[in-house]
C-alpha atoms as one frame of an Amber mdcrd trajectory, in Angstrom:
protein
  -7.818 -40.590 120.631  -9.038 -39.338 117.276  -6.644 -40.457 114.507  -7.278
 -37.304 112.457  -6.140 -34.974 115.247  -2.561 -34.936 113.959  -3.729 -34.108
 110.442  -5.566 -30.956 111.402  -3.398 -27.852 111.101  -3.666 -24.578 113.019
  -6.335 -23.316 110.604  -8.475 -26.349 111.340  -8.168 -27.605 107.784  -7.177
 -31.226 107.404  -3.717 -31.723 105.949  -2.689 -28.080 106.186   0.428 -28.790
 108.252   3.217 -27.701 105.918   1.194 -26.691 102.905   1.333 -22.968 102.371
   0.072 -21.037  99.417   1.211 -17.513  98.711   0.184 -16.522 102.243   3.076
 -15.694 104.518   3.411 -17.040 108.023   5.580 -14.269 109.448   5.943 -10.514
 108.885   9.278 -10.804 107.054   7.941 -13.331 104.554   4.798 -11.323 103.907
   6.871  -8.160 103.486   9.238  -9.967 101.091   6.314 -11.184  98.987   4.812
  -7.686  98.996   8.131  -6.221  97.834   8.366  -8.862  95.096   4.879  -7.921
  93.923   5.778  -4.212  93.985   8.893  -4.976  91.942   6.809  -6.822  89.377
   4.337  -3.926  89.242   7.157  -1.450  88.591   7.056   0.295  91.967  10.850
  -0.085  92.239  13.316   1.113  89.621  15.284  -2.148  89.751  16.030  -5.264
  91.784  18.778  -3.486  93.725  16.264  -0.977  95.070  13.887  -3.794  96.031
  16.735  -5.638  97.752  17.627  -2.551  99.791  13.976  -2.210 100.835  13.866
  -5.872 101.883  17.067  -5.561 103.914  15.762  -2.392 105.593  12.546  -4.223
 106.534  14.475  -7.175 107.991  16.658  -4.839 110.060  13.602  -2.949 111.270
  11.603  -6.067 112.138  14.315  -8.280 113.622  16.777  -5.807 115.107  14.601
  -2.739 115.647  17.284  -0.858 113.778  17.386   1.653 110.934  20.697   2.311
 109.219  20.958   3.234 105.559  24.713   2.546 105.547  24.253  -0.944 107.009
  21.312  -1.604 104.698  23.449  -0.705 101.680  26.359  -2.882 102.810  24.125
  -5.899 103.413  22.193  -5.432 100.157  25.453  -5.141  98.196  26.810  -8.279
  99.863  23.607 -10.198  99.018  23.830  -9.175  95.389  27.554  -9.894  95.121
  27.289 -13.460  96.438  26.147 -15.754  93.583  24.291 -18.172  95.860  22.451
 -15.439  97.732  21.744 -13.587  94.523  20.054 -16.744  93.185  17.896 -16.815
  96.307  16.925 -13.197  95.685  16.066 -14.007  92.071  13.803 -16.848  93.262
  12.137 -14.453  95.709  11.566 -11.784  93.067  10.089 -14.374  90.722   7.472
 -15.391  93.332   5.407 -12.263  92.744   1.908 -13.139  91.608
């Protein structure tokens, strides 16, 4: 058996196993990075608006659901929790 077989990732590049650049591996991550970039470019009035957009995208993608009331409640809860708010701040800072 070839010893390098375990080092070749799905892209065929050696050593690419867990190394990811700014590319996203799933739709939610790519959408989150796109929203972060839009926030940086001024497409959103503020971080709260970007957070609501992110929550709406997660609900749409994962639950096939659209609810502005639920989106608002979840976004408010994310922003009110200090630990989750830090995670949001890290996400928003990832914009290129």
